[in-house]
N, C-alpha and C positions, 0 to 999 in steps of 0.2 A: 617584328622589326621591319624596317624598310629594306627593300631589295637593293642589293649592290649591283646596279644594272650592268655596268661595263664588265666587271669581272665575271658576272654570271653569264653574259653573252659570250665573252671570250672562252669561258669554260665549255660552253655548248659547242662553239666552233672547233675547239681542240678535240673534244670527245666524239663529235659526230662528223662534221664536214671534213676536217683535215684527215681524220682516220679513214674516211671514204675516198681520199685522194683528191678532194676538191680544194682548190686554192680559195681560201676564205679570208677576207679582210674586214676588219672592224675599224671604222674611222669616227672619231669624235671631233666635231668642230664646235668651238665655243666652250662653254662651261656647264657641267651638270648642275652647278649652283643655280642656273637660270631655268632649270626644269623642276617643276613641283615634285616633291618627294612622293606624294601620293600617286603620281602617274607612272612610277617606275615599273610597277607590276604589269600594268596594261601595255606599256611600251615593250616590255619583255615578251609578253605573250603574243602581241601582234607580230613581233619579229620572229618568234619561234614558229608561229603558224606559217609565215611566209617562207622560212627556211625549210620547214617540213614539206611544203609544196614543191620547192625547188628540188629537194632531195628525192621525193617520191615520184614526181611527175615530169620534172623538167630535164632530168639527167644532165644537169649543168656541170661544167668543169670549173667555173669561176663564180663566186658569189661575193658581193660587196654589201656590207651594211654600213650605212652612213647615218649618224645621228648628229643633228645640228641643234644646239641649244643656245638661243640668243634671248636677250631680254624681250619678253612679249611674243616669242615665236619658237616653236619646236617643230623640226622636220625630221622625219625618219624615212629613209629610203632603203629598200632591199632590192638589189639588182642581180639577176643571174643571166648567164649566157646560154641557158638551156634551150630546149626545143620550142618553148612557148606553147600556148594553146589558144584555141578559138574561144574567146570569152562568151560569144553568143550561144555556145553549145555546152556550157557547163551545166551539170545537174544542179538543181536548186540545193543550196547548202553545201555544194561541192567544195572541196579544198579548204574547208574551215572558213570560207569567206564570210559567212554570216557572223561568226565569232569575231572576226577582225573588224567588220563594219560596226558591230555592236560596241566593241571596246572603243573604237574611234569616236563613235557618237557620245559615249559616256564622257570622254575627255573634251567634248565640244569641238572636235576636229573633223576633217574629212579624210577618207581613204580612197585612193585612186589606184586602179590596177591597169597597167598597160601591158598587153601581151598580144602577140600573134604568132602563128606557127612559124618556127624557124628563126624568130627574132628575139628570143629570150623574154624575160618577164621583169617588170619593174613594179614594185609595190611602194606607193608613196603615201605617207600619212603626214598631214600637217595641221597645225593648230596655231591660231593667233589669239593672244589674250591681251586685253587692255591692261596697261600698266596701272 
């Protein structure tokens, strides 16, 4: 069956992030009805990879997951206030980035990662689809 994206992500934040003392927020803008059901699994795993990075590498105290579903447009942002990292010095395939990029490409979208030491990290996925 189709993944129940919001409850599944909420459950993850409860069992992992909040238990680790991280302030974790999940925000949905728009309606999941505007997001193709077949995308839920990939959106879930992109988010999980980003959260795992925050948890393991960033030592963040705050994490925010924003999912925006509008007609013809889906945006997913995972922001943390952790230590960030130098993207030019990541090992190839480090941080599960390849997985994230592959999933993003499957959905016909782009994945952008903004980070620098001391500045936190933002992972942004977005896709535009013709109506």
